[in-house]
MARNU-504059 format. One record per residue (C-alpha): residue number from 1; x negated, y negated, z; residue in one letter. Coordinates in Angstrom, 3 decimals. Layout:
MARNU-504059
<atom NUM,<X,Y,Z>,'a'>
...
end
This chain:
MARNU-504059
<atom 1,<-0.223,-0.237,-0.052>,'m'>
<atom 2,<-2.959,-2.277,0.832>,'g'>
<atom 3,<-3.880,-1.989,-2.691>,'g'>
<atom 4,<-0.753,-2.943,-4.321>,'l'>
<atom 5,<-0.533,-5.832,-2.194>,'c'>
<atom 6,<-3.839,-7.269,-3.307>,'n'>
<atom 7,<-2.508,-6.814,-6.845>,'v'>
<atom 8,<0.389,-9.315,-6.269>,'d'>
<atom 9,<-2.038,-12.117,-4.110>,'h'>
<atom 10,<-4.885,-11.331,-6.848>,'i'>
<atom 11,<-1.973,-12.676,-9.472>,'i'>
<atom 12,<-0.939,-15.263,-7.555>,'v'>
<atom 13,<-4.607,-16.958,-6.962>,'k'>
<atom 14,<-6.010,-16.230,-10.219>,'a'>
<atom 15,<-2.392,-17.845,-11.635>,'t'>
<atom 16,<-2.648,-21.271,-8.850>,'a'>
<atom 17,<-1.230,-24.240,-11.038>,'p'>
<atom 18,<-4.403,-26.106,-11.129>,'n'>
<atom 19,<-6.664,-27.273,-13.707>,'s'>
<atom 20,<-9.175,-24.737,-12.618>,'s'>
<atom 21,<-10.439,-22.051,-15.536>,'p'>
<atom 22,<-9.742,-18.453,-14.620>,'l'>
<atom 23,<-12.432,-16.720,-12.904>,'s'>
<atom 24,<-14.080,-13.538,-13.538>,'d'>
<atom 25,<-14.094,-12.324,-10.246>,'k'>
<atom 26,<-10.156,-11.837,-10.165>,'y'>
<atom 27,<-10.808,-9.722,-13.452>,'v'>
<atom 28,<-12.919,-7.644,-11.750>,'h'>
<atom 29,<-11.053,-7.412,-8.649>,'q'>
<atom 30,<-7.999,-6.096,-10.436>,'l'>
<atom 31,<-10.507,-3.563,-12.574>,'l'>
<atom 32,<-11.933,-1.992,-9.612>,'r'>
<atom 33,<-8.254,-1.427,-7.965>,'l'>
<atom 34,<-7.236,0.258,-11.547>,'f'>
<atom 35,<-10.287,2.397,-11.140>,'a'>
<atom 36,<-10.076,3.348,-7.584>,'i'>
<atom 37,<-6.112,3.328,-7.337>,'s'>
<atom 38,<-3.519,4.061,-10.389>,'p'>
<atom 39,<-0.648,3.162,-9.243>,'p'>
<atom 40,<-2.339,-0.455,-9.108>,'c'>
<atom 41,<-1.558,-0.840,-12.926>,'c'>
<atom 42,<2.076,-0.481,-12.450>,'r'>
<atom 43,<1.709,-3.238,-9.503>,'a'>
<atom 44,<0.259,-5.171,-11.950>,'f'>
<atom 45,<2.808,-4.961,-15.090>,'s'>
<atom 46,<5.381,-5.777,-12.267>,'l'>
<atom 47,<3.396,-8.251,-10.553>,'g'>
<atom 48,<2.810,-9.856,-14.652>,'f'>
<atom 49,<6.304,-9.701,-15.279>,'a'>
<atom 50,<7.485,-11.429,-12.325>,'r'>
<atom 51,<4.820,-14.167,-12.505>,'r'>
<atom 52,<4.978,-14.866,-16.440>,'f'>
<atom 53,<8.809,-14.404,-16.614>,'g'>
<atom 54,<9.757,-16.966,-13.836>,'k'>
<atom 55,<7.661,-19.599,-14.140>,'t'>
<atom 56,<7.877,-23.084,-16.194>,'r'>
<atom 57,<4.478,-24.316,-15.411>,'s'>
<atom 58,<2.284,-24.218,-18.384>,'w'>
<atom 59,<-1.161,-23.850,-16.262>,'r'>
<atom 60,<0.718,-20.581,-14.842>,'v'>
<atom 61,<1.775,-19.039,-17.610>,'a'>
<atom 62,<-1.493,-19.387,-19.569>,'l'>
<atom 63,<-3.468,-18.390,-17.084>,'k'>
<atom 64,<-1.021,-15.222,-17.180>,'c'>
<atom 65,<-2.177,-14.670,-20.301>,'l'>
<atom 66,<-5.502,-15.364,-20.031>,'l'>
<atom 67,<-5.578,-12.622,-17.302>,'l'>
<atom 68,<-3.627,-10.271,-19.476>,'l'>
<atom 69,<-6.001,-11.121,-22.358>,'h'>
<atom 70,<-9.278,-10.253,-19.992>,'r'>
<atom 71,<-7.933,-6.812,-19.005>,'l'>
<atom 72,<-6.682,-5.707,-22.229>,'l'>
<atom 73,<-10.346,-6.662,-23.439>,'r'>
<atom 74,<-11.732,-4.673,-20.755>,'s'>
<atom 75,<-9.392,-1.420,-21.004>,'s'>
<atom 76,<-10.088,1.595,-23.401>,'p'>
<atom 77,<-7.288,2.287,-25.636>,'e'>
<atom 78,<-6.115,5.481,-23.804>,'d'>
<atom 79,<-6.017,3.399,-20.208>,'s'>
<atom 80,<-3.519,3.835,-17.803>,'l'>
<atom 81,<-3.340,0.131,-17.543>,'f'>
<atom 82,<-2.320,0.148,-21.598>,'r'>
<atom 83,<0.202,2.854,-20.909>,'t'>
<atom 84,<2.322,0.820,-18.290>,'e'>
<atom 85,<2.190,-2.341,-19.520>,'l'>
<atom 86,<3.743,-0.615,-23.099>,'l'>
<atom 87,<6.105,1.170,-21.075>,'i'>
<atom 88,<7.371,-2.103,-18.743>,'n'>
<atom 89,<6.990,-4.020,-22.715>,'r'>
<atom 90,<9.414,-1.268,-24.185>,'s'>
<atom 91,<12.039,-1.269,-20.829>,'n'>
<atom 92,<12.237,-4.874,-21.154>,'g'>
<atom 93,<10.728,-5.881,-18.248>,'s'>
<atom 94,<8.078,-7.735,-20.116>,'i'>
<atom 95,<8.978,-9.739,-22.451>,'s'>
<atom 96,<5.838,-10.997,-24.622>,'l'>
<atom 97,<7.674,-11.629,-27.764>,'y'>
<atom 98,<10.265,-12.876,-28.112>,'p'>
<atom 99,<8.982,-15.060,-25.090>,'c'>
<atom 100,<11.427,-17.327,-23.454>,'n'>
<atom 101,<8.680,-19.391,-21.724>,'f'>
<atom 102,<9.461,-23.332,-21.563>,'r'>
<atom 103,<7.388,-25.714,-20.019>,'d'>
<atom 104,<8.982,-28.104,-17.755>,'v'>
<atom 105,<5.510,-29.456,-16.359>,'s'>
<atom 106,<3.874,-31.909,-18.475>,'s'>
<atom 107,<4.808,-35.169,-20.538>,'s'>
<atom 108,<4.311,-33.136,-23.762>,'d'>
<atom 109,<6.432,-29.840,-23.272>,'p'>
<atom 110,<7.355,-28.853,-26.960>,'e'>
<atom 111,<3.086,-28.747,-27.662>,'s'>
<atom 112,<2.487,-26.835,-24.869>,'f'>
<atom 113,<5.455,-24.539,-25.006>,'t'>
<atom 114,<4.519,-23.611,-28.346>,'a'>
<atom 115,<1.155,-22.623,-27.666>,'f'>
<atom 116,<2.150,-20.211,-24.415>,'i'>
<atom 117,<4.754,-18.602,-27.106>,'r'>
<atom 118,<1.961,-18.136,-30.102>,'s'>
<atom 119,<-0.262,-17.050,-27.691>,'y'>
<atom 120,<2.002,-14.516,-26.015>,'a'>
<atom 121,<3.003,-13.099,-29.655>,'r'>
<atom 122,<-0.688,-12.650,-30.487>,'l'>
<atom 123,<-1.035,-10.175,-26.867>,'l'>
<atom 124,<1.856,-8.940,-27.932>,'d'>
<atom 125,<0.523,-7.736,-31.457>,'e'>
<atom 126,<-3.021,-6.750,-29.593>,'i'>
<atom 127,<-1.020,-4.813,-26.768>,'s'>
<atom 128,<0.540,-2.508,-29.441>,'n'>
<atom 129,<-2.602,-1.603,-31.599>,'e'>
<atom 130,<-6.234,-2.192,-31.255>,'d'>
<atom 131,<-7.495,-0.986,-34.793>,'n'>
<atom 132,<-9.264,-3.949,-35.709>,'h'>
<atom 133,<-12.024,-2.414,-32.940>,'r'>
<atom 134,<-15.131,-1.607,-35.261>,'a'>
<atom 135,<-15.299,2.226,-36.206>,'r'>
<atom 136,<-18.395,4.523,-36.314>,'p'>
<atom 137,<-19.365,5.186,-40.082>,'g'>
<atom 138,<-17.901,4.363,-42.747>,'p'>
<atom 139,<-14.743,5.439,-44.416>,'p'>
<atom 140,<-14.327,8.649,-46.899>,'d'>
<atom 141,<-12.781,8.277,-50.522>,'n'>
<atom 142,<-9.777,10.777,-49.131>,'s'>
<atom 143,<-6.229,9.730,-49.914>,'p'>
<atom 144,<-5.608,10.286,-46.082>,'e'>
<atom 145,<-8.226,7.831,-45.445>,'e'>
<atom 146,<-7.373,5.478,-48.269>,'i'>
<atom 147,<-4.010,5.114,-46.628>,'g'>
<atom 148,<-5.179,5.236,-43.082>,'r'>
<atom 149,<-7.622,1.367,-44.235>,'v'>
<atom 150,<-4.159,0.177,-45.987>,'l'>
<atom 151,<-2.625,0.459,-42.418>,'e'>
<atom 152,<-5.427,-0.903,-40.715>,'v'>
<atom 153,<-5.952,-3.411,-42.714>,'l'>
<atom 154,<-2.149,-4.707,-42.807>,'e'>
<atom 155,<-2.568,-4.941,-39.044>,'q'>
<atom 156,<-5.730,-7.126,-39.205>,'i'>
<atom 157,<-3.950,-9.432,-42.091>,'q'>
<atom 158,<-1.030,-9.480,-39.162>,'s'>
<atom 159,<-3.509,-10.210,-36.131>,'l'>
<atom 160,<-4.874,-13.096,-38.069>,'i'>
<atom 161,<-2.127,-14.645,-38.860>,'d'>
<atom 162,<-0.865,-14.598,-35.114>,'r'>
<atom 163,<-4.366,-16.141,-34.567>,'v'>
<atom 164,<-3.919,-18.999,-37.053>,'i'>
<atom 165,<-0.732,-19.744,-35.317>,'e'>
<atom 166,<-2.507,-20.210,-32.281>,'c'>
<atom 167,<-3.755,-23.603,-33.075>,'k'>
<atom 168,<-3.062,-26.190,-30.821>,'p'>
<atom 169,<-1.306,-29.232,-32.026>,'t'>
<atom 170,<-0.831,-32.592,-29.999>,'g'>
<atom 171,<-2.098,-33.577,-26.432>,'v'>
<atom 172,<-2.902,-29.584,-25.908>,'t'>
<atom 173,<-5.652,-29.710,-28.637>,'a'>
<atom 174,<-7.682,-31.492,-26.508>,'r'>
<atom 175,<-7.202,-30.066,-23.189>,'n'>
<atom 176,<-10.036,-27.865,-20.951>,'f'>
<atom 177,<-7.635,-24.819,-20.258>,'l'>
<atom 178,<-6.248,-24.414,-23.492>,'i'>
<atom 179,<-9.436,-24.841,-25.321>,'q'>
<atom 180,<-11.351,-21.965,-22.489>,'t'>
<atom 181,<-8.344,-20.131,-24.028>,'a'>
<atom 182,<-8.910,-20.487,-27.683>,'m'>
<atom 183,<-12.731,-19.369,-27.098>,'k'>
<atom 184,<-11.206,-15.907,-26.571>,'h'>
<atom 185,<-8.690,-15.691,-29.380>,'i'>
<atom 186,<-11.400,-17.167,-31.522>,'i'>
<atom 187,<-14.025,-14.327,-30.344>,'r'>
<atom 188,<-11.487,-11.705,-30.923>,'d'>
<atom 189,<-11.108,-12.980,-34.856>,'s'>
<atom 190,<-14.729,-12.891,-35.162>,'f'>
<atom 191,<-14.245,-9.196,-34.249>,'v'>
<atom 192,<-11.102,-8.700,-36.569>,'c'>
<atom 193,<-12.804,-10.432,-39.408>,'y'>
<atom 194,<-15.911,-8.220,-39.625>,'t'>
<atom 195,<-13.815,-4.871,-39.700>,'v'>
<atom 196,<-11.805,-6.283,-42.272>,'f'>
<atom 197,<-14.637,-7.355,-44.425>,'k'>
<atom 198,<-16.098,-3.843,-44.407>,'n'>
<atom 199,<-12.469,-2.461,-45.173>,'d'>
<atom 200,<-11.478,-4.491,-47.756>,'i'>
<atom 201,<-14.706,-3.990,-49.632>,'v'>
<atom 202,<-13.727,-0.434,-49.331>,'f'>
<atom 203,<-10.155,-1.065,-50.748>,'l'>
<atom 204,<-11.887,-2.869,-53.952>,'l'>
<atom 205,<-14.036,-0.085,-54.958>,'e'>
<atom 206,<-11.261,2.145,-54.738>,'n'>
<atom 207,<-8.166,0.219,-55.853>,'m'>
<atom 208,<-8.656,1.850,-59.480>,'f'>
<atom 209,<-8.354,5.000,-57.790>,'q'>
<atom 210,<-5.195,5.509,-56.029>,'m'>
<atom 211,<-3.531,8.403,-56.444>,'p'>
<atom 212,<0.110,6.662,-57.236>,'t'>
<atom 213,<1.418,3.630,-58.394>,'y'>
<atom 214,<2.732,2.591,-55.058>,'q'>
<atom 215,<-0.365,2.670,-53.623>,'c'>
<atom 216,<-2.139,0.454,-56.270>,'c'>
<atom 217,<0.106,-1.904,-55.538>,'i'>
<atom 218,<0.143,-2.024,-51.654>,'s'>
<atom 219,<-3.473,-2.101,-52.128>,'a'>
<atom 220,<-3.371,-5.187,-54.397>,'f'>
<atom 221,<-0.707,-6.632,-51.963>,'s'>
<atom 222,<-3.371,-6.325,-49.208>,'v'>
<atom 223,<-6.261,-7.980,-51.306>,'y'>
<atom 224,<-3.959,-10.870,-53.177>,'k'>
<atom 225,<-3.145,-11.890,-49.079>,'k'>
<atom 226,<-6.644,-11.239,-48.535>,'a'>
<atom 227,<-7.067,-14.158,-50.653>,'a'>
<atom 228,<-4.635,-16.652,-49.274>,'l'>
<atom 229,<-5.734,-15.939,-45.979>,'q'>
<atom 230,<-9.015,-16.357,-46.295>,'a'>
<atom 231,<-8.307,-19.851,-47.258>,'d'>
<atom 232,<-6.513,-20.914,-44.034>,'q'>
<atom 233,<-8.649,-18.861,-42.216>,'l'>
<atom 234,<-11.508,-21.211,-43.389>,'y'>
<atom 235,<-9.553,-24.187,-42.983>,'e'>
<atom 236,<-8.682,-23.026,-39.230>,'f'>
<atom 237,<-12.430,-22.240,-38.132>,'y'>
<atom 238,<-13.244,-25.597,-39.716>,'q'>
<atom 239,<-11.026,-26.863,-37.742>,'w'>
<atom 240,<-12.297,-25.163,-34.172>,'c'>
<atom 241,<-15.945,-25.973,-34.856>,'k'>
<atom 242,<-14.922,-29.664,-35.155>,'l'>
<atom 243,<-13.093,-29.357,-31.724>,'m'>
<atom 244,<-15.852,-27.608,-30.222>,'g'>
<atom 245,<-14.662,-24.328,-29.428>,'v'>
<atom 246,<-17.517,-21.728,-29.284>,'c'>
<atom 247,<-20.774,-22.571,-30.936>,'g'>
<atom 248,<-20.972,-23.018,-34.525>,'c'>
<atom 249,<-23.777,-20.315,-35.257>,'y'>
<atom 250,<-20.835,-17.871,-33.961>,'e'>
<atom 251,<-18.295,-18.030,-37.090>,'y'>
<atom 252,<-19.060,-15.418,-39.683>,'p'>
<atom 253,<-18.593,-16.517,-43.349>,'f'>
<atom 254,<-15.621,-16.700,-44.622>,'v'>
<atom 255,<-15.327,-14.896,-48.163>,'d'>
<atom 256,<-13.013,-17.116,-50.535>,'r'>
<atom 257,<-11.741,-14.857,-53.229>,'i'>
<atom 258,<-10.723,-17.401,-56.570>,'p'>
<atom 259,<-7.592,-17.184,-58.185>,'l'>
<atom 260,<-9.031,-16.234,-61.206>,'l'>
<atom 261,<-9.537,-12.734,-59.461>,'q'>
<atom 262,<-6.672,-12.433,-58.584>,'i'>
<atom 263,<-4.870,-13.134,-61.717>,'q'>
<atom 264,<-7.286,-10.608,-63.924>,'a'>
<atom 265,<-6.796,-7.346,-61.194>,'l'>
<atom 266,<-3.005,-7.953,-61.540>,'e'>
<atom 267,<-3.507,-7.944,-65.247>,'s'>
<atom 268,<-5.395,-4.969,-65.033>,'f'>
<atom 269,<-3.628,-3.178,-62.939>,'i'>
<atom 270,<-0.260,-3.810,-64.975>,'n'>
<atom 271,<-2.198,-2.814,-68.211>,'g'>
<atom 272,<-3.884,0.666,-66.420>,'m'>
<atom 273,<-0.687,2.237,-65.295>,'w'>
<atom 274,<0.789,1.128,-68.945>,'e'>
<atom 275,<-2.113,3.595,-70.320>,'i'>
<atom 276,<-0.669,6.292,-68.050>,'k'>
<atom 277,<2.495,6.343,-69.299>,'d'>
<atom 278,<1.320,9.371,-71.746>,'d'>
<atom 279,<1.276,11.377,-68.727>,'d'>
<atom 280,<4.752,11.089,-68.116>,'g'>
<atom 281,<3.963,9.742,-64.548>,'d'>
<atom 282,<4.922,5.875,-65.331>,'h'>
<atom 283,<6.434,3.761,-63.158>,'q'>
<atom 284,<6.650,0.491,-65.504>,'s'>
<atom 285,<4.912,-2.865,-64.620>,'p'>
<atom 286,<8.163,-4.873,-65.503>,'s'>
<atom 287,<9.228,-3.427,-62.237>,'s'>
<atom 288,<6.317,-3.920,-60.081>,'s'>
<atom 289,<6.408,-5.360,-56.919>,'p'>
<atom 290,<3.470,-7.454,-58.698>,'l'>
<atom 291,<4.564,-10.967,-58.629>,'s'>
<atom 292,<3.400,-13.592,-60.575>,'s'>
<atom 293,<0.572,-15.014,-59.003>,'t'>
<atom 294,<1.120,-18.630,-58.834>,'t'>
<atom 295,<-0.224,-19.430,-55.403>,'e'>
<atom 296,<-3.127,-21.422,-54.970>,'k'>
<atom 297,<-6.011,-19.474,-53.788>,'v'>
<atom 298,<-9.548,-21.070,-53.043>,'g'>
<atom 299,<-10.515,-24.112,-55.195>,'d'>
<atom 300,<-10.062,-23.727,-59.033>,'e'>
<atom 301,<-12.352,-26.304,-59.862>,'g'>
<atom 302,<-15.610,-24.779,-58.495>,'e'>
<atom 303,<-17.388,-23.196,-61.701>,'e'>
<atom 304,<-19.709,-21.816,-59.558>,'e'>
<atom 305,<-17.701,-18.841,-58.713>,'r'>
<atom 306,<-17.817,-15.994,-60.975>,'q'>
<atom 307,<-14.715,-13.946,-62.027>,'p'>
<atom 308,<-13.854,-11.024,-61.240>,'l'>
<atom 309,<-13.422,-9.683,-64.698>,'i'>
<atom 310,<-15.838,-11.553,-66.670>,'k'>
<atom 311,<-14.390,-13.139,-69.950>,'l'>
<atom 312,<-16.436,-13.226,-72.911>,'n'>
<atom 313,<-14.506,-17.215,-73.566>,'d'>
<atom 314,<-12.397,-19.602,-70.992>,'d'>
<atom 315,<-8.703,-18.769,-72.237>,'d'>
<atom 316,<-6.876,-18.280,-69.422>,'d'>
<atom 317,<-3.967,-16.996,-72.028>,'d'>
<atom 318,<-6.034,-13.853,-72.407>,'d'>
<atom 319,<-3.684,-10.049,-72.432>,'s'>
<atom 320,<-4.583,-7.494,-70.309>,'w'>
<atom 321,<-6.296,-5.593,-73.353>,'e'>
<atom 322,<-8.490,-8.795,-73.910>,'d'>
<atom 323,<-9.578,-8.509,-69.986>,'i'>
<atom 324,<-9.795,-4.934,-70.443>,'l'>
<atom 325,<-12.400,-5.185,-73.615>,'e'>
<atom 326,<-14.229,-7.699,-72.337>,'a'>
<atom 327,<-14.533,-5.363,-69.162>,'s'>
<atom 328,<-15.655,-2.641,-70.517>,'v'>
<atom 329,<-19.328,-1.323,-70.730>,'i'>
<atom 330,<-20.668,0.714,-73.200>,'n'>
<atom 331,<-23.308,3.692,-72.048>,'f'>
<atom 332,<-26.015,5.685,-74.820>,'s'>
<atom 333,<-24.915,9.164,-75.224>,'s'>
<atom 334,<-27.382,11.922,-74.144>,'h'>
<atom 335,<-26.386,14.168,-77.378>,'g'>
<atom 336,<-25.136,13.687,-80.805>,'s'>
<atom 337,<-22.465,15.359,-79.769>,'d'>
<atom 338,<-21.242,13.524,-76.666>,'e'>
<atom 339,<-18.992,10.195,-76.542>,'k'>
<atom 340,<-19.945,7.057,-74.548>,'d'>
<atom 341,<-18.412,6.668,-71.460>,'e'>
<atom 342,<-17.447,3.386,-70.214>,'w'>
<atom 343,<-16.114,2.510,-66.919>,'r'>
<atom 344,<-14.851,-0.802,-65.369>,'i'>
<atom 345,<-16.815,-3.225,-63.607>,'q'>
<atom 346,<-15.250,-5.318,-61.145>,'v'>
<atom 347,<-16.704,-8.478,-59.145>,'y'>
<atom 348,<-17.224,-7.892,-55.828>,'n'>
<atom 349,<-16.789,-11.310,-53.923>,'p'>
<atom 350,<-17.943,-9.861,-50.577>,'f'>
<atom 351,<-21.680,-8.967,-51.696>,'d'>
<atom 352,<-22.123,-10.569,-54.811>,'g'>
<atom 353,<-22.198,-6.805,-56.710>,'k'>
<atom 354,<-20.300,-5.480,-58.953>,'y'>
<atom 355,<-18.167,-2.328,-58.318>,'v'>
<atom 356,<-17.793,0.515,-60.835>,'s'>
<atom 357,<-14.891,2.699,-60.958>,'g'>
<atom 358,<-15.470,6.472,-61.378>,'d'>
<atom 359,<-16.239,7.733,-64.610>,'p'>
<atom 360,<-14.338,10.773,-64.324>,'n'>
<atom 361,<-11.029,9.174,-63.168>,'y'>
<atom 362,<-8.337,10.272,-65.215>,'p'>
<atom 363,<-8.095,6.908,-67.285>,'w'>
<atom 364,<-11.859,6.742,-67.675>,'g'>
<atom 365,<-12.025,3.709,-65.212>,'l'>
end
């Protein structure tokens, strides 16, 4: 019982409504209690739900979320702490999204309320899945692994959206406690983006080897969103640097994908599945979820960026057949009776190299 009482006492002390940042000692005390007394995990979930659910002070709410964030980062994915947290979220005891918090303690309640709700939604997704942590070893090329990577990439893209939504506005942008929370949010996003860059390269390398049309469409949709999201993330990181959130040396380089690359991939993928029509396993690109790429992706005026599929001229109206022809590389045959092999060469913006399709692929890619 003493341990359970200590949990409530630590929560109240850690989330005091003052301007002092969350002390590390409270995080360490709770982790020790979780290790020696498993029932303390449930006590924390219930204590957190009461404290966060009843407060109308943004300081208390922010420290509650910071405390939860720090504990999530320090707990294994299969820990009892995470299990209890998921149970209390599923039965409605803890509501992070939708979050009903409303600040009444500041001169700009709307800005503080918006930040707390955005932060709570981010933690709601983090507590659901933790697939953005780095994984040992490169993925293989099996259909199961490709499907898993697609699922993880979609989850990471959703997390990055939630991170960008946490950008504070108004007076909250220069508040010391808010900036402290932003450092934890931003540093988590660095890990997310590092894993994302590795997996998006794997996706690009295997985009033309997808087993089904729908898988190919899903892969392209993730890559297309990556292009849009890269611009948003770049601008967000630039703002964070100006505000002094983390050191400039900590930020990863954001790879931005020009619009021409997306347009070329879209045209080629549609054409590739038209070629497959002869096999009787065709889904018409006219009914494809591939929408016309009209969004602004990157800075179109930057001439130094290389196109994903290099063309011989600057005509923007080239058909997919022209793009395909411009992308084919002939190889010298090794014997008089052998046909020349060809394959598509796709520019990889993440490492500046060309990614070659498998020459043994059924469509010669």
